[in-house]
N, C-alpha and C positions, 0 to 999 in steps of 0.2 A: 398508617401501617398498610391499609388496604391498597393505597395508591402505589406504594413501593412493591408490594407483591404483584400487582397488576403489571408494573413496568418490567419486573423480572420475567414474568410469563411472556410478555410481548417480546422481550429480547431473545428468549429461547425459541420462540416461534420464528422470529426473523432469521436466526442462525440455522434452524432446520430448513427453512425455505431456501436459504442461500446454498446449503449443502445439496439439496435436491436439484436446484437450478444448475449448480456446478456439475453434478452427475449427468444431467440431461445434456449440458453443453459438451462434456467429455464424450458421451455416447454419440452425439451428433457428429463431432469431429472425427471420431474413429470410424463411424459409418461412412462419412464422406471420403475419408482417405482410403477405405477399402474398396469403394465403388468407383473411384476416380480412374481414368485411363492411366496407363503406365508412364507416359511422358508428360502428364499434366503437372502444373505447378500446384503444390499443396499448401500455400501460405495461409489460406483461410482455415483449412482443416487443422493445420499445425497450431494456429493461434487459438482455435476453439479447444483443442486438446490441452494446450498449456493453461489457458484461462480456466477451463473447467477443473483441471487438476489442482491448481492453486486455490480456487474457491472451495473445493471439497476439503483440501488440506487445512486451510485456515478456519473454515466453519466447523469442521470435525474436531479440531484442537480446542476450539472455544466451547463446543458442546461437551467434550470430555472433561474440561476443567470444571464446569458447573458454574452456577451463578454466584457462589460464595467468593470467587476471585474477581468479580467485576464490580466490586463496591468502590464508589468514588466519593470523596469528600471535597471540601473546598480547597484543601491543600493540593491534592492530586490534580484537580482541574486547573489550578493556578500554575503548577509546575508544568503541566502539559501545554498550556497556552504560552507560557514563556519559552519553552523549548521550541514550539512551532514558530513563534515570532522570531527567535534568534536564527532558526533555520531559514526562514523566509529572507531575512536580512542578509545572511551569508550567501544565499543563492542570488540575491539581487546584486551583491558586490561581485560575485563571480561572473554574472552576465555583463556587468559594467566592464570588468577586466577583459572579457572576451571581445566585447565591442571595440575597445581600444586596441587590442592586439590585431583585430581584423582591419580596423581603420588605418593603423600605422603600417600595415603590411607585414607585420612580424609573423603572424600565424593566421590561417584561414580554414578552420575545421568545417567539415560539412554538417548539414542539419541532423543527420542520423547520429553522428558522434556527439554533437552538442545535446541532443535530446537524452541520450543515455547518460551522459555526464551529469546533466542537471537533475534528472530523475533520481539517480543514485546519490548525488550530493544532497538533495533536499531530504530524501528519506533517511539516509544514514546520519546526517548531521542533526536531524530532529531527534532521533533516538539517542545520539550521543549527548546532546544538550540536556534532554530530559533525564537520562540516567545520571549525568553529572549533578543536576539539581536535586534529584532524589537522594543521592549520596550526601550532599551538603545538608539536606534536611528541609530547606525551604528556599524561596526566592526572596531577594532583597533583604 
């Protein structure tokens, strides 16, 4: 029981640290965008602002939920692993299809488009596979 309590305390400390790191990143990005010359490109400042905001949002939501919602058992871990492996395999098949589309000259998307498509495909398909498996009750 003491090991479980220690793990929960460690998780809360980690989320608090991520929240404050996100706040520092957000403040740094805002400071940089305010002190930048008018015609300068603000890609680093914009990225720092967006990353800091997302980190604060996710860590803050996790802190507000509390530790009671982060309980995992063998079933939830197994469903999560199956969902991630299905997502990985779907992304692998999509990469294979894009390779053949490019090789045959049918379509040739640029690297930025492919990056966004694959990032979204992997993240969304993992959540969809996991939620489908949770609704079914278990894997296999």
